[in-house]
C-alpha positions as CSV (number, residue, x, y, z in Angstrom):
1,X,136.0,79.2,58.6
2,X,139.2,79.5,60.4
3,X,141.9,76.9,59.6
4,X,143.2,74.9,62.5
5,X,146.8,76.0,61.7
6,X,145.8,79.6,62.1
7,X,144.7,79.1,65.7
8,X,147.2,80.0,68.5
9,X,148.8,77.0,70.2
10,X,146.9,77.9,73.4
11,X,143.5,77.8,71.5
12,X,144.4,74.5,69.9
13,X,145.2,73.0,73.4
14,X,141.9,74.3,74.8
15,X,140.0,72.7,71.9
16,X,141.9,69.4,72.2
17,X,141.1,69.3,75.9
18,X,137.4,69.9,75.3
19,X,137.3,67.3,72.6
20,X,139.0,64.7,74.8
21,X,136.2,65.2,77.3
22,X,133.6,64.7,74.6
23,X,135.3,61.7,73.1
24,X,135.6,59.9,76.4
25,X,131.8,59.4,76.1
26,X,132.0,58.0,72.5
27,X,133.0,54.7,71.0
28,X,136.7,54.4,70.3
29,X,138.1,53.9,66.9
30,X,141.6,53.0,65.6
31,X,140.9,54.4,62.2
32,X,142.9,57.6,61.6
33,X,140.4,58.6,58.9
34,X,137.5,58.2,61.3
35,X,139.4,60.2,64.0
36,X,140.1,63.0,61.7
37,X,136.5,63.0,60.4
38,X,135.1,63.1,64.0
39,X,137.4,65.9,65.0
40,X,136.6,68.0,61.9
41,X,132.8,67.4,62.5
42,X,133.2,68.5,66.1
43,X,135.1,71.6,65.2
44,X,132.9,72.7,62.2
45,X,130.1,74.2,64.3
46,X,132.7,76.3,66.1
47,X,133.8,77.8,62.7
48,X,137.1,75.8,62.5
49,X,138.2,73.7,59.6
50,X,140.5,70.6,60.1
51,X,141.8,68.1,57.6
52,X,144.7,65.7,57.0
53,X,147.0,68.6,56.1
54,X,146.6,69.9,59.6
55,X,148.3,66.9,61.2
56,X,151.7,67.5,62.7
57,X,154.6,66.3,60.6
58,X,157.9,65.1,62.0
């Protein structure tokens, strides 16, 4: 699997845009853990790994 941080910024933006479209159809959650789990689950079939350590800091 490719780590999220290894993707180009352009690829990350493309995936975020696609994910936003998919999540617009889903039930919202305020839980950060749930949001991360959903994103990781969505990325996994695409060969991309995402976890807490991939969150932007600062």
